[in-house]
N, C-alpha and C positions, 0 to 999 in steps of 0.2 A: 317501646312508650321512652322518647327524648324529652324529659324536659328541663326548663333554666328559664333565665330571664330572658332568653334571647333580643337582648339591647345592646348593638342589632342582632339579627341573625345573621351570620356570615357561612362561607364556601365550607369553611371548615365543620360546620354542622350539618351540609347536606354531604359533605363527604363521608362522616361518620353514621349517618343515617343510611346511606347507601351499603357499605360496608355491614352495616351489623344485619341489615337486611337479606343480604346475600350470603352472608357468615352462619346465620342463625336460621336464614328460612321463614324469615317472615314475612308473614302477606302485606301487611299496611307497617307502616312504619310514623306513628302519632307525634305528632310537636307539640308538646303543651305546657305555653309559657303561663309561665308562674303569674298567677294575678297579686299576690300581695308576698314575695318570697322573702318570707319570716327570721330566716337565717342570714338574709343578708340585711334586712332593714331594721330589726331590731322588735319588728310589731308585737312577737308571739308575749305577750302579757297578760294577767288578769283581766285588766279592763278592756281588751278588746277582743280576747275571748269570749267576756259577758257581751259586749256591744257587736260585735260580729258584722262589724260596716268599717268598709275601708272608705278612705277620704275620696271627693270626688278625683284628686288631682292623680292619687294610685291608679283609679279604675279607668281613666282618659289615657295614663301613659299606659296601660295593659291594652286595651284596644288599639293602640296605636302598636305595640310591641305584637301583638296579635295579626293586625295587617300586615306588619312586614313578614311575619311568618307566612302567612300564605300569599304574598307576591316571592316568597323566594323558592318556595315549593312548589309552585305552579311550572307544570309543563311536565312533573313526575305523579303517575298515576297511583304510584305505591305509597304516595307521601298526603298524609293527610293533616290538617291545623285544625288543633281540637282546642276550642275557645271555653271548657269547662271551668278550669282554674282562675281566669278572668273572671267571669262571669261569678264566679263566686263568693261572695260576702268574707271578707276578715282574714288572716292570715291563711296561705294555701300549704295543704299538706298534702305529701307522695302518697302516703298511705289514705286518705279518704280516698283519693282518686284512683289508687290502685285498688278497692273495694267496688266502688264504682262503676268500671271497668268489666270487675269479675260477675257484678250484678246484671250486667249488660248481657251477659252470655260468651264473652271473653274467655276461652280456656284456659292459654298459656300468655302471661303478658311478660316479655325479656323488657325486663330495666336496666335503662340503658343510663350509666354513671360517669364523670371523669374524674382520673384518679383525686382530685381534689374534693370531688362530693362523696369519694368514698372515704376520705381522712374525717368527714364531718359525718358521717352516716351515723355514728353511737351519738348525735346530738339532737338526730333529728328527733321527730314524734315516732313513736313506736317502731324503732328500727329493728326489732325482732319480728315484727309481723310483718313491714318490710319486706323481708330476706324469708318469710313462708309464701307472703301471696304471689311475689315475682321471682323471676330465672333472674339475679342480676350478671352484668356483663358490665365489664369495665373498659373502658378508653387510655391510655396513659397520658397526659397531658406532658410530662416530660420524660425522656428517656431514663427508664430504672425507676420511672415511678412506684412500678410493682399495681397487681391488680387486687394484694387484698387474699389472694388463694382464691377469687373468681375468676371466669373464665374473658380471656383477654378478647378484645376486640381489636382484629389486624387488618392496620390501613397505616397511610403511609403518616408521617409526625408533620404537622403543617405546624409552623408556630406563627398563628394567628388567632386572635381572642377578641372579645366584643370592647374589651378594652382597650385594644390598639385603636381599632375600629374607630373608637369614642376618642382618641387620643389626636388619631391623623385629623379626624375632622374638626374639632378645638381648633388646630395648628393649621389648618389651610391646606394639609397634604393632601393627596389622593388618594382615592380608596377604592379607585376602578380594580376589576378582579377580585378583590376582596370579598366583596358582595357583591351577591345579584344584582345584575345593572337596575333592576324594578325597585329594590330595596336604596342601592344609591340615588337614585331618582326618587323615592320616597323620599329619604332623607334630608336632601339639599332641597325638597318643598317645603317642609312640612318645618325646615329650620332648626332640626332636633344639634345636640351633642356641639353646637357651635360654641365660639368664646363670649363669654357673658357679658 
């Protein structure tokens, strides 16, 4: 399971997914866009937990990110776009997704975290339960970032991020080959990440 905002998905995500699949013998790699990534949006509040409803703007944006993931992974039969968190109302919690996957019959889940997400893991909902439910593997985003004692993903270091892609689009710079061509066309067609 490879979760994240995927705002937008880029070639680094695809390389990571393929390396994890090969290294850990995964039959499938689930790309799970967060519907409301509360650790980034700050929406994990008592009020939102009671209401359990994401704003229409966030739902629309989540659907767009899911569509970009579908476009990005097209052509790889081992990759699956999983929209459960986008469909879920309220903040997205990894622990809930892991419980759902296990209830669906998945026997072992390999949860892929970037080294930045690993550093933030103690702040996630039920981090110890996440560790119990999944085999955590870590992709270093920077050389020497470390894996916190977890298994590391063997992959080339690619200095690309969704933040870089968005900044390049906003600046009118090319993103061809940084994202799959279908994703580039979607970003252009939908007018995403442009100058305000």
